[in-house]
N, C-alpha and C positions, 0 to 999 in steps of 0.2 A: 332022346333026353327030354324029360318033362320039366317044365318050369313051374315052380311053386308060385302061387299068387302071393304077392307081397301085401301085408296088412296096410291099411291106410295110414299115412303119416299124420303127425299132429297138425301140420299146416295144410293138409289137403281137405277138399270138400267132403270126402268120404268119412272123415272122422266126425265132422259136425253133423252130417246127416244120420249118423248112427244113433243119435239121441232121439228116443221115441216121444215126440212132442204132442202128437195127436191121440195118444193112447190115454183113455180115461179109465181109472180103476172101476171094476164092476160095482163095487159098493158105493161109488160116487156118481153113477149115472143119474140118479134122481136129483141130487143136489146140483149137478151140472145143468140139468134142464131148468131147475128153479133159478139158478144164477143167470142163465141166458134170458129168461123172462124178466128177471129183476133188472138186468142190464138194459134191455129194451125199454122198460118202464122208466128207469132212472135217466137214460139218455134222452128220452122224449120230453123230459121235464124242463129242458132248456137251461139248466144250471151250467155255467161255464167253468166253475171251479171243481176241484176234486171233492169238495164237501157236498154232502147231499142234504139230509134233513138238518144237519148241524148248522147250516147257514141260517135257517129260520129260527133256531133257538138262540143263536148268539146275536141276532139283530143286524149282522153285516149285510144281509140281502135286502133289507128295507121292508120286508114283508112280516107282519105280525105272525106269531106262532099259530094262531087260530086259523089262519087262511092258507097254511102250507098245503099244497096239493098232496093228497093221500091216495094210495092205490085202493081199488075196490076189493082186491084179493088179499085176504089176511096172510097168506103164505108169503106174498111179496113183501109185506110190511115186516114179517118175521125175519126174512132175509136181510132187509134194510137194517133192522135193529142189530142183527148179528154182525153185519159188516161194520157198523159203526163202533162196535165193541172190540173189534180186532186190533192187534198191534199195528202201528202205522205202516210199516213196510208191507205187511200182508194185505192190509186194507188197500193201499195204493196198487198193489199187484192185481188184486181182484177187480178193482175199478178200471185199471188200464186194460185188462184182458176182456172183461165182459161189457163195460160201458163204452170205453173209447175204442175198443177193438184194435189195439196196437199189436204189432208182431211180437213174438216171443223175444227176438233179439233186441228190440227196442226196450221192452220191459226189463230184460236182464241188465241192459246198460243203465237204465234209470234207477234201478234199486241196487246196483253194484253187485250183481249175482253172476257167478260163472254159468255159462250156457249149459254145461253138463249137469249142473245142479238144478235145472228147471223142473224136471219131473218130480223130484222130491219136494221142492219148494211149493209147487202148486198143489201137490197131494196134501201137504201139511196145511195149506191155506183152506182147501176144501174141507179138511177134517175140522178145522177151527169153526167154519161156518156151521157144519153139522152139530158140533158140540154146543156152540153158542145158541143155536136155535132150540136145542133140547132144554137148555137152561131157562129159556123164556125170556 
């Protein structure tokens, strides 16, 4: 008598592990690499808040806009402008993933997202970055 393998139950670790978190769509390999570089640059700037360049424009940071540290790479600045124009939840998601390097589970809890919906959510966020970079 052969036993059939039971599918993972909803409360088991097997169900959670089936979500492909580390798979990046082929068309997003380039923007993913740019976002990693942008995250390293943005994280090294020392800003403690989730706001990046917007702190310098609103005056909350105490630094005049003319002295805001800028990247030497125009692609990084294009990513920065694109991220600033994203909707709030997507912007927070991108910053938490690439700048703060939080886990996917932590990000899902912070933006009130189901864990199973992560692949579609981050795919959509990367698409927004690509589209906003094209718009200039």
